[in-house]
PDB file of N, H, CA, C and O in Angstrom:
ATOM      1  N   MET A   1       3.066 -22.337  24.903  1.00  0.00           N
ATOM      2  CA  MET A   1       4.085 -22.100  24.208  1.00  0.00           C
ATOM      3  C   MET A   1       4.245 -20.439  24.644  1.00  0.00           C
ATOM      4  O   MET A   1       3.335 -19.610  24.631  1.00  0.00           O
ATOM      5  N   ASN A   2       5.634 -20.216  25.021  1.00  0.00           N
ATOM      6  H   ASN A   2       6.374 -20.889  25.032  1.00  0.00           H
ATOM      7  CA  ASN A   2       5.535 -18.420  25.534  1.00  0.00           C
ATOM      8  C   ASN A   2       5.987 -17.579  24.175  1.00  0.00           C
ATOM      9  O   ASN A   2       6.864 -17.802  23.340  1.00  0.00           O
ATOM     10  N   THR A   3       5.236 -16.762  24.282  1.00  0.00           N
ATOM     11  H   THR A   3       4.523 -16.581  24.960  1.00  0.00           H
ATOM     12  CA  THR A   3       5.349 -15.650  22.880  1.00  0.00           C
ATOM     13  C   THR A   3       6.178 -14.329  23.439  1.00  0.00           C
ATOM     14  O   THR A   3       5.730 -13.701  24.398  1.00  0.00           O
ATOM     15  N   THR A   4       7.293 -13.979  22.848  1.00  0.00           N
ATOM     16  H   THR A   4       7.657 -14.489  22.069  1.00  0.00           H
ATOM     17  CA  THR A   4       8.150 -13.299  22.686  1.00  0.00           C
ATOM     18  C   THR A   4       8.053 -12.005  21.675  1.00  0.00           C
ATOM     19  O   THR A   4       7.515 -12.018  20.568  1.00  0.00           O
ATOM     20  N   ASP A   5       8.636 -10.992  22.246  1.00  0.00           N
ATOM     21  H   ASP A   5       9.073 -10.982  23.145  1.00  0.00           H
ATOM     22  CA  ASP A   5       8.556  -9.816  20.985  1.00  0.00           C
ATOM     23  C   ASP A   5       8.898 -10.225  19.861  1.00  0.00           C
ATOM     24  O   ASP A   5       8.339  -9.707  18.894  1.00  0.00           O
ATOM     25  N   HIS A   6       9.739 -11.095  19.670  1.00  0.00           N
ATOM     26  H   HIS A   6      10.193 -11.516  20.455  1.00  0.00           H
ATOM     27  CA  HIS A   6      10.226 -11.431  18.239  1.00  0.00           C
ATOM     28  C   HIS A   6       9.464 -12.341  17.084  1.00  0.00           C
ATOM     29  O   HIS A   6       9.613 -12.437  15.866  1.00  0.00           O
ATOM     30  N   ASP A   7       8.501 -13.018  18.129  1.00  0.00           N
ATOM     31  H   ASP A   7       8.380 -12.941  19.119  1.00  0.00           H
ATOM     32  CA  ASP A   7       7.442 -13.759  17.641  1.00  0.00           C
ATOM     33  C   ASP A   7       6.203 -13.095  16.939  1.00  0.00           C
ATOM     34  O   ASP A   7       5.498 -13.521  16.023  1.00  0.00           O
ATOM     35  N   GLU A   8       6.149 -11.804  17.722  1.00  0.00           N
ATOM     36  H   GLU A   8       6.721 -11.458  18.466  1.00  0.00           H
ATOM     37  CA  GLU A   8       4.985 -10.713  16.893  1.00  0.00           C
ATOM     38  C   GLU A   8       5.172  -9.953  15.752  1.00  0.00           C
ATOM     39  O   GLU A   8       6.158  -9.283  15.443  1.00  0.00           O
ATOM     40  N   PRO A   9       4.199 -10.110  15.192  1.00  0.00           N
ATOM     41  CA  PRO A   9       4.331  -9.023  13.801  1.00  0.00           C
ATOM     42  C   PRO A   9       4.984  -7.843  13.971  1.00  0.00           C
ATOM     43  O   PRO A   9       4.843  -7.319  15.076  1.00  0.00           O
ATOM     44  N   ARG A  10       5.776  -7.192  13.032  1.00  0.00           N
ATOM     45  H   ARG A  10       5.890  -7.617  12.134  1.00  0.00           H
ATOM     46  CA  ARG A  10       6.275  -5.901  13.594  1.00  0.00           C
ATOM     47  C   ARG A  10       5.543  -5.113  12.803  1.00  0.00           C
ATOM     48  O   ARG A  10       5.672  -5.430  11.620  1.00  0.00           O
ATOM     49  N   PHE A  11       4.728  -4.087  13.014  1.00  0.00           N
ATOM     50  H   PHE A  11       4.624  -3.830  13.974  1.00  0.00           H
ATOM     51  CA  PHE A  11       4.242  -3.159  12.822  1.00  0.00           C
ATOM     52  C   PHE A  11       4.457  -1.869  13.295  1.00  0.00           C
ATOM     53  O   PHE A  11       4.629  -1.656  14.495  1.00  0.00           O
ATOM     54  N   HIS A  12       4.461  -0.910  12.380  1.00  0.00           N
ATOM     55  H   HIS A  12       4.321  -1.083  11.405  1.00  0.00           H
ATOM     56  CA  HIS A  12       4.724   0.296  13.071  1.00  0.00           C
ATOM     57  C   HIS A  12       3.845   0.845  13.879  1.00  0.00           C
ATOM     58  O   HIS A  12       2.651   1.091  13.709  1.00  0.00           O
ATOM     59  N   ARG A  13       4.626   1.033  14.876  1.00  0.00           N
ATOM     60  H   ARG A  13       5.596   0.833  15.014  1.00  0.00           H
ATOM     61  CA  ARG A  13       3.355   1.886  16.340  1.00  0.00           C
ATOM     62  C   ARG A  13       3.873   3.267  16.300  1.00  0.00           C
ATOM     63  O   ARG A  13       3.717   3.856  17.370  1.00  0.00           O
ATOM     64  N   ASN A  14       4.386   3.877  15.465  1.00  0.00           N
ATOM     65  H   ASN A  14       4.513   3.398  14.596  1.00  0.00           H
ATOM     66  CA  ASN A  14       4.530   5.242  15.743  1.00  0.00           C
ATOM     67  C   ASN A  14       2.874   5.511  15.019  1.00  0.00           C
ATOM     68  O   ASN A  14       2.328   4.921  14.087  1.00  0.00           O
ATOM     69  N   ALA A  15       2.391   6.644  15.885  1.00  0.00           N
ATOM     70  H   ALA A  15       2.835   7.123  16.642  1.00  0.00           H
ATOM     71  CA  ALA A  15       1.354   7.021  15.456  1.00  0.00           C
ATOM     72  C   ALA A  15       0.934   7.887  14.334  1.00  0.00           C
ATOM     73  O   ALA A  15      -0.160   7.961  13.774  1.00  0.00           O
ATOM     74  N   GLU A  16       2.249   8.649  14.086  1.00  0.00           N
ATOM     75  H   GLU A  16       3.138   8.589  14.541  1.00  0.00           H
ATOM     76  CA  GLU A  16       2.038   9.197  12.685  1.00  0.00           C
ATOM     77  C   GLU A  16       2.534   8.699  11.666  1.00  0.00           C
ATOM     78  O   GLU A  16       2.641   9.425  10.678  1.00  0.00           O
ATOM     79  N   ASP A  17       3.012   7.222  11.598  1.00  0.00           N
ATOM     80  H   ASP A  17       2.924   6.632  12.401  1.00  0.00           H
ATOM     81  CA  ASP A  17       3.376   6.381  10.350  1.00  0.00           C
ATOM     82  C   ASP A  17       1.888   5.083  10.319  1.00  0.00           C
ATOM     83  O   ASP A  17       2.088   4.084   9.629  1.00  0.00           O
ATOM     84  N   ARG A  18       0.848   5.165  10.882  1.00  0.00           N
ATOM     85  H   ARG A  18       0.685   5.977  11.443  1.00  0.00           H
ATOM     86  CA  ARG A  18      -0.433   4.452  10.506  1.00  0.00           C
ATOM     87  C   ARG A  18      -1.230   4.642   9.847  1.00  0.00           C
ATOM     88  O   ARG A  18      -1.939   5.573  10.230  1.00  0.00           O
ATOM     89  N   LEU A  19      -1.628   4.033   8.622  1.00  0.00           N
ATOM     90  H   LEU A  19      -1.052   3.277   8.311  1.00  0.00           H
ATOM     91  CA  LEU A  19      -2.031   4.114   7.499  1.00  0.00           C
ATOM     92  C   LEU A  19      -3.312   4.651   8.026  1.00  0.00           C
ATOM     93  O   LEU A  19      -3.877   4.356   9.079  1.00  0.00           O
ATOM     94  N   ILE A  20      -3.822   5.866   6.697  1.00  0.00           N
ATOM     95  H   ILE A  20      -3.362   6.106   5.842  1.00  0.00           H
ATOM     96  CA  ILE A  20      -4.514   6.307   7.268  1.00  0.00           C
ATOM     97  C   ILE A  20      -5.674   6.334   5.839  1.00  0.00           C
ATOM     98  O   ILE A  20      -5.238   6.039   4.726  1.00  0.00           O
ATOM     99  N   ASP A  21      -6.812   6.629   5.989  1.00  0.00           N
ATOM    100  H   ASP A  21      -7.165   6.869   6.893  1.00  0.00           H
ATOM    101  CA  ASP A  21      -7.835   6.005   4.536  1.00  0.00           C
ATOM    102  C   ASP A  21      -7.691   7.932   3.934  1.00  0.00           C
ATOM    103  O   ASP A  21      -7.055   8.920   4.304  1.00  0.00           O
ATOM    104  N   ALA A  22      -8.602   7.640   2.951  1.00  0.00           N
ATOM    105  H   ALA A  22      -9.118   6.838   2.651  1.00  0.00           H
ATOM    106  CA  ALA A  22      -9.085   9.196   1.981  1.00  0.00           C
ATOM    107  C   ALA A  22      -9.861   9.901   2.521  1.00  0.00           C
ATOM    108  O   ALA A  22      -9.788  11.061   2.115  1.00  0.00           O
ATOM    109  N   HIS A  23     -10.655   9.714   3.336  1.00  0.00           N
ATOM    110  H   HIS A  23     -10.715   8.771   3.665  1.00  0.00           H
ATOM    111  CA  HIS A  23     -11.253  10.786   4.216  1.00  0.00           C
ATOM    112  C   HIS A  23     -10.144  11.370   4.956  1.00  0.00           C
ATOM    113  O   HIS A  23     -10.214  12.593   5.074  1.00  0.00           O
ATOM    114  N   GLU A  24      -8.994  10.716   5.557  1.00  0.00           N
ATOM    115  H   GLU A  24      -8.937   9.722   5.461  1.00  0.00           H
ATOM    116  CA  GLU A  24      -8.472  11.487   6.593  1.00  0.00           C
ATOM    117  C   GLU A  24      -7.260  12.723   5.712  1.00  0.00           C
ATOM    118  O   GLU A  24      -7.014  13.916   5.891  1.00  0.00           O
ATOM    119  N   VAL A  25      -6.665  11.510   4.590  1.00  0.00           N
ATOM    120  H   VAL A  25      -6.864  10.541   4.444  1.00  0.00           H
ATOM    121  CA  VAL A  25      -6.025  12.491   3.681  1.00  0.00           C
ATOM    122  C   VAL A  25      -6.518  13.799   3.342  1.00  0.00           C
ATOM    123  O   VAL A  25      -5.863  14.829   3.500  1.00  0.00           O
ATOM    124  N   ALA A  26      -7.861  13.735   2.802  1.00  0.00           N
ATOM    125  H   ALA A  26      -8.393  12.898   2.674  1.00  0.00           H
ATOM    126  CA  ALA A  26      -8.573  14.861   2.594  1.00  0.00           C
ATOM    127  C   ALA A  26      -8.688  15.742   3.820  1.00  0.00           C
ATOM    128  O   ALA A  26      -7.868  16.659   3.793  1.00  0.00           O
ATOM    129  N   GLY A  27      -9.291  15.731   4.642  1.00  0.00           N
ATOM    130  H   GLY A  27      -9.958  14.986   4.664  1.00  0.00           H
ATOM    131  CA  GLY A  27      -9.072  16.555   5.737  1.00  0.00           C
ATOM    132  C   GLY A  27      -7.795  17.006   6.284  1.00  0.00           C
ATOM    133  O   GLY A  27      -7.673  17.940   7.075  1.00  0.00           O
ATOM    134  N   ARG A  28      -6.472  15.999   5.628  1.00  0.00           N
ATOM    135  H   ARG A  28      -6.570  15.240   4.985  1.00  0.00           H
ATOM    136  CA  ARG A  28      -5.365  16.888   6.453  1.00  0.00           C
ATOM    137  C   ARG A  28      -4.964  17.876   5.007  1.00  0.00           C
ATOM    138  O   ARG A  28      -4.375  18.955   4.942  1.00  0.00           O
ATOM    139  N   LEU A  29      -5.446  17.164   4.120  1.00  0.00           N
ATOM    140  H   LEU A  29      -5.925  16.288   4.173  1.00  0.00           H
ATOM    141  CA  LEU A  29      -4.710  18.488   3.213  1.00  0.00           C
ATOM    142  C   LEU A  29      -5.847  19.581   2.655  1.00  0.00           C
ATOM    143  O   LEU A  29      -5.572  20.362   1.744  1.00  0.00           O
ATOM    144  N   GLY A  30      -6.818  19.555   3.138  1.00  0.00           N
ATOM    145  H   GLY A  30      -7.041  18.921   3.878  1.00  0.00           H
ATOM    146  CA  GLY A  30      -8.142  20.423   2.901  1.00  0.00           C
ATOM    147  C   GLY A  30      -8.556  20.405   1.376  1.00  0.00           C
ATOM    148  O   GLY A  30      -8.610  21.402   0.656  1.00  0.00           O
ATOM    149  N   VAL A  31      -8.856  19.021   0.980  1.00  0.00           N
ATOM    150  H   VAL A  31      -8.812  18.211   1.565  1.00  0.00           H
ATOM    151  CA  VAL A  31      -9.422  18.789  -0.171  1.00  0.00           C
ATOM    152  C   VAL A  31     -10.661  18.232  -0.368  1.00  0.00           C
ATOM    153  O   VAL A  31     -11.083  17.883   0.734  1.00  0.00           O
ATOM    154  N   PRO A  32     -11.629  17.922  -1.434  1.00  0.00           N
ATOM    155  CA  PRO A  32     -12.563  17.072  -1.410  1.00  0.00           C
ATOM    156  C   PRO A  32     -11.908  15.416  -1.670  1.00  0.00           C
ATOM    157  O   PRO A  32     -10.930  15.055  -2.327  1.00  0.00           O
ATOM    158  N   VAL A  33     -12.755  14.743  -0.976  1.00  0.00           N
ATOM    159  H   VAL A  33     -13.548  15.036  -0.443  1.00  0.00           H
ATOM    160  CA  VAL A  33     -12.017  13.307  -0.904  1.00  0.00           C
ATOM    161  C   VAL A  33     -12.153  12.937  -2.290  1.00  0.00           C
ATOM    162  O   VAL A  33     -11.222  12.273  -2.747  1.00  0.00           O
ATOM    163  N   SER A  34     -13.200  13.249  -3.131  1.00  0.00           N
ATOM    164  H   SER A  34     -13.956  13.789  -2.760  1.00  0.00           H
ATOM    165  CA  SER A  34     -13.395  12.492  -4.832  1.00  0.00           C
ATOM    166  C   SER A  34     -11.883  12.752  -5.193  1.00  0.00           C
ATOM    167  O   SER A  34     -11.247  11.961  -5.889  1.00  0.00           O
ATOM    168  N   TRP A  35     -11.042  14.579  -4.377  1.00  0.00           N
ATOM    169  H   TRP A  35     -11.559  15.222  -3.811  1.00  0.00           H
ATOM    170  CA  TRP A  35      -9.963  14.820  -5.337  1.00  0.00           C
ATOM    171  C   TRP A  35      -8.877  13.487  -5.127  1.00  0.00           C
ATOM    172  O   TRP A  35      -8.419  12.744  -5.995  1.00  0.00           O
ATOM    173  N   VAL A  36      -8.694  13.481  -3.936  1.00  0.00           N
ATOM    174  H   VAL A  36      -9.067  14.085  -3.231  1.00  0.00           H
ATOM    175  CA  VAL A  36      -7.708  12.112  -3.432  1.00  0.00           C
ATOM    176  C   VAL A  36      -8.041  10.516  -4.227  1.00  0.00           C
ATOM    177  O   VAL A  36      -7.158   9.690  -4.457  1.00  0.00           O
ATOM    178  N   TYR A  37      -9.316  10.358  -4.521  1.00  0.00           N
ATOM    179  H   TYR A  37     -10.033  11.029  -4.335  1.00  0.00           H
ATOM    180  CA  TYR A  37      -9.299   8.797  -5.352  1.00  0.00           C
ATOM    181  C   TYR A  37      -8.904   9.188  -6.645  1.00  0.00           C
ATOM    182  O   TYR A  37      -8.305   8.419  -7.397  1.00  0.00           O
ATOM    183  N   ALA A  38      -9.372  10.979  -7.108  1.00  0.00           N
ATOM    184  H   ALA A  38      -9.858  11.604  -6.497  1.00  0.00           H
ATOM    185  CA  ALA A  38      -8.832  10.803  -8.627  1.00  0.00           C
ATOM    186  C   ALA A  38      -7.004  10.793  -8.712  1.00  0.00           C
ATOM    187  O   ALA A  38      -6.237  10.245  -9.504  1.00  0.00           O
ATOM    188  N   GLN A  39      -6.832  11.434  -7.829  1.00  0.00           N
ATOM    189  H   GLN A  39      -7.455  11.879  -7.186  1.00  0.00           H
ATOM    190  CA  GLN A  39      -5.545  11.675  -7.699  1.00  0.00           C
ATOM    191  C   GLN A  39      -4.751  10.375  -7.524  1.00  0.00           C
ATOM    192  O   GLN A  39      -3.594  10.189  -7.903  1.00  0.00           O
ATOM    193  N   THR A  40      -5.311   9.765  -7.082  1.00  0.00           N
ATOM    194  H   THR A  40      -6.250   9.916  -6.775  1.00  0.00           H
ATOM    195  CA  THR A  40      -4.907   8.023  -6.581  1.00  0.00           C
ATOM    196  C   THR A  40      -4.867   7.414  -7.844  1.00  0.00           C
ATOM    197  O   THR A  40      -3.831   6.972  -8.340  1.00  0.00           O
ATOM    198  N   ARG A  41      -6.533   7.362  -8.645  1.00  0.00           N
ATOM    199  H   ARG A  41      -7.375   7.721  -8.242  1.00  0.00           H
ATOM    200  CA  ARG A  41      -6.537   6.531  -9.912  1.00  0.00           C
ATOM    201  C   ARG A  41      -5.479   6.710 -10.810  1.00  0.00           C
ATOM    202  O   ARG A  41      -5.040   5.872 -11.597  1.00  0.00           O
ATOM    203  N   ALA A  42      -4.994   8.177 -10.591  1.00  0.00           N
ATOM    204  H   ALA A  42      -5.350   8.858  -9.952  1.00  0.00           H
ATOM    205  CA  ALA A  42      -4.194   8.894 -11.543  1.00  0.00           C
ATOM    206  C   ALA A  42      -2.639   8.379 -11.522  1.00  0.00           C
ATOM    207  O   ALA A  42      -1.812   8.523 -12.422  1.00  0.00           O
ATOM    208  N   GLY A  43      -2.474   7.777 -10.326  1.00  0.00           N
ATOM    209  H   GLY A  43      -3.146   7.660  -9.595  1.00  0.00           H
ATOM    210  CA  GLY A  43      -1.374   7.470 -10.009  1.00  0.00           C
ATOM    211  C   GLY A  43      -0.492   8.475  -9.154  1.00  0.00           C
ATOM    212  O   GLY A  43       0.537   8.089  -8.600  1.00  0.00           O
ATOM    213  N   ARG A  44      -0.868   9.558  -9.089  1.00  0.00           N
ATOM    214  H   ARG A  44      -1.704   9.871  -9.540  1.00  0.00           H
ATOM    215  CA  ARG A  44      -0.150  11.041  -8.583  1.00  0.00           C
ATOM    216  C   ARG A  44       0.287  10.739  -7.177  1.00  0.00           C
ATOM    217  O   ARG A  44       1.440  11.057  -6.889  1.00  0.00           O
ATOM    218  N   LEU A  45      -0.614  10.059  -6.073  1.00  0.00           N
ATOM    219  H   LEU A  45      -1.552   9.801  -6.307  1.00  0.00           H
ATOM    220  CA  LEU A  45      -0.520  10.167  -5.130  1.00  0.00           C
ATOM    221  C   LEU A  45      -0.047   8.735  -4.196  1.00  0.00           C
ATOM    222  O   LEU A  45      -0.688   7.713  -4.441  1.00  0.00           O
ATOM    223  N   PRO A  46       0.774   8.677  -3.412  1.00  0.00           N
ATOM    224  CA  PRO A  46       1.377   7.984  -2.833  1.00  0.00           C
ATOM    225  C   PRO A  46       0.476   7.038  -2.302  1.00  0.00           C
ATOM    226  O   PRO A  46      -0.384   7.478  -1.540  1.00  0.00           O
ATOM    227  N   THR A  47       0.498   5.442  -2.623  1.00  0.00           N
ATOM    228  H   THR A  47       1.197   5.084  -3.243  1.00  0.00           H
ATOM    229  CA  THR A  47      -0.570   4.918  -1.758  1.00  0.00           C
ATOM    230  C   THR A  47       0.051   3.605  -1.210  1.00  0.00           C
ATOM    231  O   THR A  47       1.044   3.227  -1.831  1.00  0.00           O
ATOM    232  N   VAL A  48      -0.321   2.889  -0.233  1.00  0.00           N
ATOM    233  H   VAL A  48      -1.128   3.195   0.271  1.00  0.00           H
ATOM    234  CA  VAL A  48      -0.430   1.168   0.181  1.00  0.00           C
ATOM    235  C   VAL A  48      -1.501   0.505  -0.788  1.00  0.00           C
ATOM    236  O   VAL A  48      -2.622   1.010  -0.744  1.00  0.00           O
ATOM    237  N   ARG A  49      -1.378  -0.157  -1.328  1.00  0.00           N
ATOM    238  H   ARG A  49      -0.467  -0.568  -1.364  1.00  0.00           H
ATOM    239  CA  ARG A  49      -2.598  -0.916  -1.772  1.00  0.00           C
ATOM    240  C   ARG A  49      -2.588  -2.292  -0.943  1.00  0.00           C
ATOM    241  O   ARG A  49      -1.688  -3.118  -0.786  1.00  0.00           O
ATOM    242  N   LEU A  50      -3.903  -2.245  -0.471  1.00  0.00           N
ATOM    243  H   LEU A  50      -4.633  -1.574  -0.599  1.00  0.00           H
ATOM    244  CA  LEU A  50      -4.286  -3.740   0.569  1.00  0.00           C
ATOM    245  C   LEU A  50      -5.382  -4.471  -0.522  1.00  0.00           C
ATOM    246  O   LEU A  50      -6.581  -4.459  -0.243  1.00  0.00           O
ATOM    247  N   GLY A  51      -5.018  -4.945  -1.458  1.00  0.00           N
ATOM    248  H   GLY A  51      -4.044  -4.955  -1.684  1.00  0.00           H
ATOM    249  CA  GLY A  51      -6.195  -5.768  -2.301  1.00  0.00           C
ATOM    250  C   GLY A  51      -6.684  -4.785  -2.863  1.00  0.00           C
ATOM    251  O   GLY A  51      -6.021  -4.038  -3.582  1.00  0.00           O
ATOM    252  N   ARG A  52      -8.201  -4.604  -2.563  1.00  0.00           N
ATOM    253  H   ARG A  52      -8.741  -5.210  -1.978  1.00  0.00           H
ATOM    254  CA  ARG A  52      -8.874  -3.527  -3.209  1.00  0.00           C
ATOM    255  C   ARG A  52      -9.153  -2.139  -2.592  1.00  0.00           C
ATOM    256  O   ARG A  52      -9.845  -1.221  -3.031  1.00  0.00           O
ATOM    257  N   TYR A  53      -8.256  -2.252  -1.184  1.00  0.00           N
ATOM    258  H   TYR A  53      -7.693  -2.997  -0.827  1.00  0.00           H
ATOM    259  CA  TYR A  53      -8.204  -1.038  -0.684  1.00  0.00           C
ATOM    260  C   TYR A  53      -7.134   0.149  -0.546  1.00  0.00           C
ATOM    261  O   TYR A  53      -6.128  -0.377  -0.070  1.00  0.00           O
ATOM    262  N   TYR A  54      -6.965   1.152  -0.697  1.00  0.00           N
ATOM    263  H   TYR A  54      -7.782   1.579  -1.084  1.00  0.00           H
ATOM    264  CA  TYR A  54      -5.830   1.958  -0.930  1.00  0.00           C
ATOM    265  C   TYR A  54      -5.706   2.762   0.373  1.00  0.00           C
ATOM    266  O   TYR A  54      -6.731   3.297   0.795  1.00  0.00           O
ATOM    267  N   ARG A  55      -4.720   2.884   0.957  1.00  0.00           N
ATOM    268  H   ARG A  55      -3.887   2.450   0.614  1.00  0.00           H
ATOM    269  CA  ARG A  55      -4.368   3.267   2.515  1.00  0.00           C
ATOM    270  C   ARG A  55      -3.261   4.426   1.873  1.00  0.00           C
ATOM    271  O   ARG A  55      -2.914   4.623   0.708  1.00  0.00           O
ATOM    272  N   TYR A  56      -2.841   5.149   3.250  1.00  0.00           N
ATOM    273  H   TYR A  56      -3.123   4.989   4.196  1.00  0.00           H
ATOM    274  CA  TYR A  56      -1.978   6.549   2.650  1.00  0.00           C
ATOM    275  C   TYR A  56      -1.270   6.497   3.797  1.00  0.00           C
ATOM    276  O   TYR A  56      -1.905   6.226   4.816  1.00  0.00           O
ATOM    277  N   ARG A  57       0.341   6.766   3.913  1.00  0.00           N
ATOM    278  H   ARG A  57       0.856   6.986   3.085  1.00  0.00           H
ATOM    279  CA  ARG A  57       1.198   6.775   5.144  1.00  0.00           C
ATOM    280  C   ARG A  57       1.537   8.274   5.015  1.00  0.00           C
ATOM    281  O   ARG A  57       1.833   8.850   3.968  1.00  0.00           O
ATOM    282  N   PRO A  58       1.439   8.861   6.356  1.00  0.00           N
ATOM    283  CA  PRO A  58       0.971  10.056   6.316  1.00  0.00           C
ATOM    284  C   PRO A  58       2.743  10.729   6.308  1.00  0.00           C
ATOM    285  O   PRO A  58       2.874  11.953   6.310  1.00  0.00           O
ATOM    286  N   SER A  59       3.712  10.033   6.301  1.00  0.00           N
ATOM    287  H   SER A  59       3.605   9.039   6.299  1.00  0.00           H
ATOM    288  CA  SER A  59       4.576  10.698   6.276  1.00  0.00           C
ATOM    289  C   SER A  59       5.006  10.574   4.902  1.00  0.00           C
ATOM    290  O   SER A  59       5.697  11.492   4.460  1.00  0.00           O
ATOM    291  N   THR A  60       4.735   9.653   4.188  1.00  0.00           N
ATOM    292  H   THR A  60       4.173   8.907   4.547  1.00  0.00           H
ATOM    293  CA  THR A  60       4.808   9.456   2.598  1.00  0.00           C
ATOM    294  C   THR A  60       4.108  10.757   1.787  1.00  0.00           C
ATOM    295  O   THR A  60       4.363  11.330   0.728  1.00  0.00           O
ATOM    296  N   ILE A  61       3.273  10.890   2.650  1.00  0.00           N
ATOM    297  H   ILE A  61       3.066  10.424   3.510  1.00  0.00           H
ATOM    298  CA  ILE A  61       2.372  12.021   1.918  1.00  0.00           C
ATOM    299  C   ILE A  61       2.949  13.573   2.143  1.00  0.00           C
ATOM    300  O   ILE A  61       3.180  14.392   1.254  1.00  0.00           O
ATOM    301  N   ALA A  62       3.081  13.709   3.286  1.00  0.00           N
ATOM    302  H   ALA A  62       2.893  13.043   4.008  1.00  0.00           H
ATOM    303  CA  ALA A  62       4.220  14.755   3.980  1.00  0.00           C
ATOM    304  C   ALA A  62       5.390  15.146   2.825  1.00  0.00           C
ATOM    305  O   ALA A  62       5.559  16.247   2.301  1.00  0.00           O
ATOM    306  N   THR A  63       6.013  14.117   2.633  1.00  0.00           N
ATOM    307  H   THR A  63       5.876  13.222   3.059  1.00  0.00           H
ATOM    308  CA  THR A  63       7.387  14.329   1.781  1.00  0.00           C
ATOM    309  C   THR A  63       6.987  14.430   0.074  1.00  0.00           C
ATOM    310  O   THR A  63       7.627  15.026  -0.793  1.00  0.00           O
ATOM    311  N   TRP A  64       5.920  13.768  -0.057  1.00  0.00           N
ATOM    312  H   TRP A  64       5.400  13.284   0.647  1.00  0.00           H
ATOM    313  CA  TRP A  64       5.264  13.987  -1.578  1.00  0.00           C
ATOM    314  C   TRP A  64       4.920  15.379  -1.874  1.00  0.00           C
ATOM    315  O   TRP A  64       5.232  15.846  -2.970  1.00  0.00           O
ATOM    316  N   LEU A  65       4.297  16.100  -0.986  1.00  0.00           N
ATOM    317  H   LEU A  65       4.044  15.721  -0.096  1.00  0.00           H
ATOM    318  CA  LEU A  65       3.351  17.305  -0.791  1.00  0.00           C
ATOM    319  C   LEU A  65       4.865  18.412  -0.439  1.00  0.00           C
ATOM    320  O   LEU A  65       5.075  19.351  -1.206  1.00  0.00           O
ATOM    321  N   ALA A  66       5.687  18.192   0.604  1.00  0.00           N
ATOM    322  H   ALA A  66       5.516  17.428   1.227  1.00  0.00           H
ATOM    323  CA  ALA A  66       7.221  19.079   0.089  1.00  0.00           C
ATOM    324  C   ALA A  66       7.449  19.126  -1.212  1.00  0.00           C
ATOM    325  O   ALA A  66       7.667  20.122  -1.902  1.00  0.00           O
ATOM    326  N   GLY A  67       7.389  17.995  -1.528  1.00  0.00           N
ATOM    327  H   GLY A  67       7.211  17.186  -0.968  1.00  0.00           H
ATOM    328  CA  GLY A  67       8.297  17.833  -3.347  1.00  0.00           C
ATOM    329  C   GLY A  67       7.312  18.669  -4.446  1.00  0.00           C
ATOM    330  O   GLY A  67       7.586  18.901  -5.623  1.00  0.00           O
ATOM    331  N   LEU A  68       6.222  19.009  -3.792  1.00  0.00           N
ATOM    332  H   LEU A  68       5.999  18.821  -2.835  1.00  0.00           H
ATOM    333  CA  LEU A  68       5.307  19.729  -4.782  1.00  0.00           C
ATOM    334  C   LEU A  68       5.691  21.399  -4.574  1.00  0.00           C
ATOM    335  O   LEU A  68       5.483  22.179  -5.504  1.00  0.00           O
ATOM    336  N   GLU A  69       6.178  21.797  -3.473  1.00  0.00           N
ATOM    337  H   GLU A  69       6.347  21.164  -2.717  1.00  0.00           H
ATOM    338  CA  GLU A  69       6.529  23.181  -3.331  1.00  0.00           C
ATOM    339  C   GLU A  69       7.599  23.827  -4.230  1.00  0.00           C
ATOM    340  O   GLU A  69       8.655  23.283  -4.553  1.00  0.00           O
ATOM    341  N   ALA A  70       7.317  24.677  -4.480  1.00  0.00           N
ATOM    342  H   ALA A  70       6.459  25.119  -4.217  1.00  0.00           H
ATOM    343  CA  ALA A  70       7.480  25.707  -5.711  1.00  0.00           C
ATOM    344  C   ALA A  70       8.743  26.701  -4.854  1.00  0.00           C
ATOM    345  O   ALA A  70       9.235  27.684  -5.408  1.00  0.00           O
TER     346      ALA A  70
END
């Protein structure tokens, strides 16, 4: 059976849009990982839920951060 592009799952191939974990979010924001976890649990940080795991999309975090600027 031949496999073509339309048969493969379509995932974001843009490196900026790959999902990242709380440690990477903390590094990018310059905050402790515990702060990222606390904000996630409080529902204040936009997340992607994968079962018991939380992941973050960098472009969504950037939009969220821009919305906080006064």
